[in-house]
C-alpha positions in Angstrom: 4.4 16.2 -14.3 2.2 18.7 -14.8 4.2 20.8 -17.1 8.0 20.7 -18.1 10.4 22.7 -16.0 13.5 24.9 -17.1 16.5 23.2 -15.0 17.1 26.8 -13.7 13.7 26.4 -11.9 14.5 23.1 -10.8 17.6 24.4 -9.3 15.6 27.3 -7.7 13.1 24.7 -6.1 15.9 22.5 -4.6 18.4 25.4 -3.6 20.9 23.8 -5.8 24.0 24.9 -7.3 23.7 24.5 -11.4 26.7 23.0 -13.3 27.3 22.9 -17.1 24.0 24.3 -18.2 24.2 25.0 -22.4 23.1 28.2 -23.4 19.9 27.5 -24.9 19.0 26.1 -21.8 17.3 22.8 -20.9 13.9 21.3 -19.6 12.9 18.8 -17.5 9.7 16.5 -18.6 10.0 14.1 -15.9 12.0 12.7 -12.7 13.8 9.3 -12.1 15.9 7.7 -9.7 16.5 4.3 -11.5 18.5 4.3 -15.0 16.5 1.1 -15.8 13.2 2.8 -16.3 14.5 6.5 -16.8 12.5 8.1 -19.9 14.1 10.7 -22.3 13.9 14.1 -21.1 14.1 13.2 -17.1 16.4 14.4 -14.6 18.2 11.6 -12.9 18.2 12.0 -9.3 21.2 10.6 -7.6 20.5 8.7 -4.6 22.7 6.7 -2.3 21.2 3.6 -0.7 22.8 0.6 1.4 23.9 -1.4 -1.6 24.3 1.4 -4.6 25.1 4.6 -5.1 23.2 6.8 -7.7 26.5 8.9 -8.4 27.9 5.7 -10.2 25.2 5.6 -12.6 25.1 9.1 -14.5 26.8 7.4 -17.6 23.9 5.1 -18.0 21.7 8.0 -17.0 22.8 10.0 -20.0 22.6 7.2 -22.3 19.1 6.6 -21.4 18.1 10.2 -22.5 18.4 12.0 -19.1 18.8 16.0 -19.7 20.4 16.5 -16.1 21.6 15.1 -13.1 20.7 15.8 -9.8 23.6 15.1 -7.3 25.2 15.5 -3.6 28.6 16.4 -5.4 29.9 17.2 -8.8 30.7 14.3 -10.8 33.6 14.9 -13.0 33.2 13.8 -16.6 35.4 10.8 -15.8 31.8 8.9 -15.0 30.7 10.0 -18.5 31.2 8.8 -21.9 34.2 10.3 -23.3 33.7 13.8 -24.3 30.2 14.1 -22.8 28.8 16.6 -20.6 25.7 16.1 -18.3 24.6 19.0 -16.4 24.4 18.8 -12.7 22.3 20.2 -9.9 24.6 19.9 -7.0 22.5 20.0 -3.2 23.1 19.0 -0.1 20.8 16.2 -0.1 19.1 14.3 -2.9 16.2 12.5 -0.9 15.3 16.1 0.3 15.5 17.6 -3.2 13.2 14.9 -4.2 10.9 15.7 -1.8 10.6 19.3 -2.9 10.3 18.1 -6.6 7.3 16.2 -5.5 6.0 18.9 -3.3 6.3 21.5 -5.9 4.2 19.4 -8.7 1.8 18.6 -6.5 0.9 22.5 -5.7 0.0 22.5 -9.6 -2.4 20.1 -9.4 -6.2 21.5 -8.9 -7.8 18.3 -8.7 -9.0 16.0 -5.4 -5.8 14.5 -3.7 -6.6 11.5 -1.3 -3.9 10.4 1.2 -4.5 6.9 2.4 -2.9 5.3 5.8 -3.3 2.6 7.7 -1.4 -0.6 9.0 -3.5 -2.8 7.1 -5.7 -2.5 4.0 -4.4 0.6 2.7 -3.3 -0.9 -0.6 -6.6 -2.4 -1.4 -8.4 0.7 -0.5 -6.0 2.4 -2.8 -7.0 -0.1 -5.5 -10.8 0.2 -4.9 -10.6 4.1 -4.8 -8.6 4.0 -8.5 -11.4 1.7 -10.2 -13.9 4.4 -8.3 -12.5 7.5 -9.3 -11.8 5.9 -12.5 -15.5 5.9 -13.2 -15.2 9.7 -12.9 -12.3 10.7 -14.6 -8.6 10.5 -15.2 -7.1 9.0 -12.0 -3.4 8.6 -10.8 -2.6 6.2 -8.1 0.5 4.9 -6.0 2.0 2.1 -8.0 3.0 -1.1 -6.2 4.6 -0.1 -2.8 5.7 3.3 -3.8 4.4 4.9 -0.3 7.7 6.0 1.5 9.8 9.1 1.7 10.9 8.2 -1.7 8.1 6.4 -3.7 5.7 9.2 -2.4 7.4 12.2 -4.4 8.0 10.0 -7.4 4.2 9.2 -7.0 3.3 13.1 -7.1 5.6 13.9 -9.8 3.7 11.4 -12.1 1.1 13.7 -11.8 0.0 15.5 -15.0 -2.5 17.7 -16.5 -4.7 15.0 -17.3 -5.6 13.8 -14.2 -8.7 14.7 -12.1 -7.7 12.4 -9.0 -5.0 11.5 -7.5 -4.7 8.5 -4.6 -1.5 8.6 -2.8 -0.6 6.1 -0.4 1.3 7.1 2.6 3.1 4.5 4.9 5.1 4.6 7.5 7.9 2.8 9.6 9.7 4.9 11.8 8.3 8.3 13.6 8.3 11.6 11.5 7.7 10.0 8.0 4.2 10.3 7.9 4.1 13.8 8.6 7.1 14.5 6.1 5.3 12.7 2.8 1.7 14.1 4.0 2.9 17.8 4.2 4.5 17.0 0.8 1.2 15.7 -0.5 -1.1 18.1 1.3 -4.1 15.7 0.7 -7.6 17.0 0.1 -9.1 14.3 1.9 -6.9 11.9 4.4 -7.9 8.2 5.2 -7.0 6.4 8.3 -7.9 3.0 7.4 -6.9 1.6 11.1 -3.9 1.3 13.4 -2.5 -2.4 14.5 0.8 -3.6 15.8 3.4 -3.1 13.1 6.7 -1.6 12.9 7.3 -1.5 16.5 10.8 -1.5 16.7 10.5 2.3 16.0 7.0 3.1 17.0 7.1 1.0 20.2 3.3 0.6 20.4 -0.4 0.6 18.5 -0.6 3.9 20.6 2.8 5.2 18.8 1.3 3.6 15.5 -2.1 5.7 16.0 -0.1 8.7 16.8 1.9 8.4 13.8 -0.8 8.0 11.5 -2.5 10.9 12.6 0.0 13.2 10.9 -1.8 12.7 7.7 -4.8 14.4 9.4 -2.6 17.3 10.4 -1.6 17.8 7.1 -5.4 18.6 5.8 -6.3 22.0 4.8 -9.0 23.9 6.7 -11.8 22.8 4.5 -10.4 19.4 4.5 -12.1 16.1 4.9 -10.6 13.2 7.2 -12.3 9.3 6.5 -11.9 7.7 9.9 -12.7 4.1 10.9 -15.4 4.0 13.7 -14.7 0.5 14.5 -11.0 1.2 15.1 -10.2 2.2 19.1 -8.4 5.3 18.3 -11.4 6.9 16.4 -11.8 9.4 19.1 -8.5 10.4 19.2 -8.3 11.2 15.3 -11.7 12.8 15.6 -10.1 15.3 18.2 -7.1 15.8 16.2 -9.0 16.5 13.0 -11.5 18.9 14.6 -8.4 21.3 16.0 -8.9 23.3 12.7 -12.4 24.5 12.5 -14.0 24.1 8.9 -12.7 20.3 8.7 -15.4 17.5 8.4 -15.6 14.0 9.4 -17.1 10.9 7.4 -16.9 7.6 9.3 -17.1 4.2 7.8 -17.8 0.8 9.5 -18.0 -2.9 9.0 -21.4 -2.9 10.1 -22.5 0.0 12.3 -25.3 1.9 11.2 -24.2 5.0 13.2 -21.3 5.3 10.5 -21.8 7.2 7.4 -20.7 4.5 5.2 -21.7 0.9 6.5 -22.3 -2.5 5.2 -25.1 -5.6 5.7 -26.0 -8.5 4.4 -22.6 -9.7 4.0 -21.9 -13.1 2.1 -19.1 -14.9 1.0 -19.1 -17.1 -2.0 -16.5 -18.5 -4.9 -16.2 -15.3 -6.7 -15.9 -12.8 -3.7 -18.4 -11.2 -1.1 -21.8 -10.0 -1.8 -22.9 -7.2 0.6 -25.4 -4.1 0.6 -23.6 -0.8 0.9 -25.6 1.8 3.0 -24.6 5.5 2.6 -25.7 8.5 4.8 -24.5 12.2 3.3 -24.5 15.0 5.7 -27.8 13.7 7.9 -29.9 12.8 4.6 -32.4 9.9 3.8 -29.8 7.1 3.3 -28.8 5.4 0.1 -28.4 1.9 -0.3 -27.4 -0.6 -2.9 -26.5 -4.5 -3.3 -23.1 -5.3 -4.9 -20.6 -7.5 -5.5 -16.9 -7.4 -4.5 -14.3 -9.4 -6.0 -12.5 -9.8 -2.8 -12.8 -12.1 0.3 -13.0 -11.6 3.9 -15.2 -9.5 5.9 -11.8 -6.9 6.4 -12.1 -6.1 2.7 -16.1 -5.3 3.1 -14.7 -2.9 5.6 -12.0 -1.6 3.2 -15.1 -1.1 0.4 -16.7 1.0 3.0 -13.7 3.2 3.6 -13.5 3.7 -0.1 -17.3 4.4 -0.6 -16.5 7.1 2.5 -13.8 8.7 0.5 -16.0 8.8 -2.7 -18.6 10.2 -1.0 -16.1 12.9 0.4 -15.6 14.1 -3.4 -19.2 14.0 -3.9 -19.2 11.1 -6.3 -22.8 9.1 -6.7 -23.6 5.8 -5.4 -23.8 4.6 -8.9 -20.4 5.5 -9.7 -19.2 4.1 -6.3 -21.1 0.5 -6.7 -19.6 0.5 -10.5 -16.1 1.0 -9.3 -16.0 -1.3 -6.4 -17.5 -4.4 -8.5 -14.5 -3.5 -11.0 -11.9 -3.0 -8.7 -9.6 -6.4 -8.2 -6.8 -7.3 -5.6 -3.6 -6.2 -5.8 -0.7 -8.7 -6.1 0.0 -10.6 -2.9 -3.0 -9.5 -1.3 -5.3 -11.8 -1.0 -5.1 -13.1 -4.6 -6.6 -16.5 -5.3 -5.3 -19.1 -7.9 -6.7 -22.3 -8.6 -4.2 -25.4 -8.6 -4.5 -27.8 -11.3 -5.6 -30.1 -8.5 -8.7 -28.0 -8.1 -7.4 -26.7 -4.8 -7.7 -22.7 -4.0 -4.2 -21.1 -3.2 -4.4 -17.9 -1.7 -1.5 -15.5 -1.6 -1.3 -13.2 1.4 2.5 -13.2 1.2 3.1 -9.1 0.9 3.4 -8.7 4.4 2.0 -9.7 7.9 1.3 -8.2 11.3 -1.0 -9.7 14.0 -4.2 -7.5 13.0 -4.0 -8.7 9.1 -3.1 -12.1 10.0 -6.0 -12.7 12.1 -8.3 -11.3 9.4 -6.3 -13.8 6.6 -7.5 -17.0 9.0 -11.0 -15.6 9.0 -11.2 -15.4 5.1 -9.7 -18.6 5.1 -12.0 -20.4 7.3 -14.9 -19.1 4.8 -13.5 -21.0 2.4 -14.7 -24.1 4.0 -13.5 -27.8 3.3 -10.2 -28.8 4.2 -8.0 -25.8 5.1 -4.4 -25.3 5.4 -2.9 -22.3 7.2 0.9 -21.8 6.1 2.7 -19.2 8.3 5.9 -17.3 8.2 7.0 -15.1 10.7 5.5 -12.0 11.6 8.5 -9.7 12.0 9.2 -6.2 13.4 7.2 -6.9 16.6 9.4 -6.4 19.0 8.9 -7.5 22.5 5.4 -8.8 22.0 6.5 -10.7 19.1 6.4 -14.1 21.0 2.7 -13.8 22.1 1.6 -12.6 19.3 2.4 -15.7 16.9 0.8 -17.9 19.8 -2.4 -15.7 19.5 -2.1 -16.4 15.9 -1.8 -20.4 16.7 -4.7 -20.3 19.0 -6.9 -18.4 16.9 -6.7 -20.7 14.2 -7.7 -23.6 16.3 -10.7 -21.8 17.3 -11.5 -20.9 13.9 -11.5 -24.5 12.6 -8.3 -24.5 10.3 -7.5 -28.1 9.7 -3.6 -27.9 9.1 -1.3 -25.6 10.3 2.2 -25.4 9.0 5.0 -22.9 9.8 8.2 -21.7 9.0 10.8 -19.3 10.9 11.3 -19.3 14.4 8.5 -17.2 15.7 5.9 -19.1 13.6 7.2 -22.2 15.0 5.6 -20.8 18.6 2.2 -20.4 16.0 2.2 -24.1 15.3 2.8 -25.3 19.2 0.0 -22.9 20.6 -2.3 -24.5 17.5 -1.6 -27.8 19.3 -1.0 -30.1 16.1 0.6 -27.6 13.6 3.8 -29.0 11.9 7.1 -26.9 11.7 9.7 -26.6 9.2 13.1 -25.4 9.1 13.8 -26.1 5.5 11.6 -24.2 3.0 12.0 -26.5 0.3 10.8 -29.4 2.4 7.4 -27.3 3.5 7.0 -26.9 -0.5 7.5 -30.5 -0.7 4.9 -31.5 1.5 2.1 -29.0 0.4 2.9 -30.6 -3.2 1.9 -33.9 -1.5 -1.3 -32.7 0.2 -2.4 -30.9 -3.2 -1.7 -34.0 -5.2 -3.7 -36.2 -2.7 -6.8 -33.7 -3.3 -9.6 -35.9 -5.3 -12.7 -34.8 -7.3 -14.6 -35.0 -4.3 -12.5 -32.8 -2.3 -12.6 -28.7 -1.7 -9.3 -27.7 -0.3 -7.9 -24.2 0.5 -4.4 -23.1 1.2 -3.3 -19.8 2.3 0.3 -18.7 2.7 1.1 -15.6 5.0 4.2 -13.9 6.7 6.2 -10.8 6.6 7.9 -9.6 3.2 11.3 -10.9 4.9 10.3 -14.2 5.2 10.2 -14.3 1.2 6.9 -16.5 1.6 6.3 -15.7 -2.2 8.9 -18.6 -2.9 6.1 -21.2 -1.8 3.3 -19.4 -3.9 5.7 -19.6 -6.9 6.6 -23.1 -6.3 3.0 -24.4 -6.3 1.7 -22.6 -9.2 4.9 -22.0 -11.5 7.5 -19.2 -11.8 5.3 -17.3 -14.3 3.8 -15.9 -11.3 6.1 -13.3 -10.1 4.1 -11.3 -7.8 5.6 -7.7 -7.0 8.4 -8.6 -4.9 
């Protein structure tokens, strides 16, 4: 938090009723919803989940150093150590109260806050921005996947007086979520990396996804900046949405279009990552350019780098700082991380999640590896009525790219194997792992092999990576 806050002020912000406040009062220095990570001085917010109820953990919260709890009903002393009293703020909805506190802390932040959304690539863009901004000053960024209605206010509450920049990832799986968290975060710069077929059970279509992403633009102030993907088919729609208020500006990025403010050329992949030339045009002035090395693989990651560069341009950073930050950036866990197996084969961990657009990009990355290539695909979930055809599309695209082996796990991924033509399907994950181990043991000194594992989080494809390189790698599951 930017500053400590008296409990009475907290109660006023969340419109709650304060119980058991001592005469000398108390102040909150942080907020937590998890007693396992709670710090002394925190306010513990009791959240009700499908498999837990935070109201059952007030005793643990007090033992960990909580100064008070925020609850949806008053919890009697029976839940606390004998004789103990924990001040409580009682509200109608603890999740909404958490959002109000996150917004209140953001309102005290005078630095630049960047909101990032997109169907795929937003975490990579966030990591690139963290590296760039850290070259210019203290920076806070979303941890892991804390990018939803609970995670976003927790991120906003981590902003303190030392930070000059904040990069807040904003995800969605249902209508209204982006609008809620974007209005809470009030970004100075709003970024849409792309829109693709994902979360279609609730968002229905890619058009629905694009509309939902657009709420991050509506949250911009009159002098705010939108960073938009010129290659995305919804670019024009998003531009119109930005320009509904005068004073806002648009900075565009592209994989290779020289019409964009930030774009790339001379893209070359190697074992260390990707080399390319970054081009920047600021306000119609003469173009700047610099060759740099990116420790990410795949053309789509170069697009993400151009996106991050465009955000940095929006914040007035120099090309030298942008290039230095991009060269220092590293892939986040389970988003294209590479490991060398004892056999010498390269293992690519893409197990965080999967949708058709991201999976096609991953296949292109695998094809660039050359040598013997093996794709391991788990089901791409939450695609609704288009699921069967999109899985077949992936199998056909893998064959078109020259992928040599295609292995699948899950009923929908089976369709991809069938469309590939010579794919192999496994109903048992342990049998798939045993097959892969045999393939890896067959590698000789003269062989070059790359194995990519991808699938939606619910398929737990991380199990395969861990089995191949050892349980020492935990990922961020």
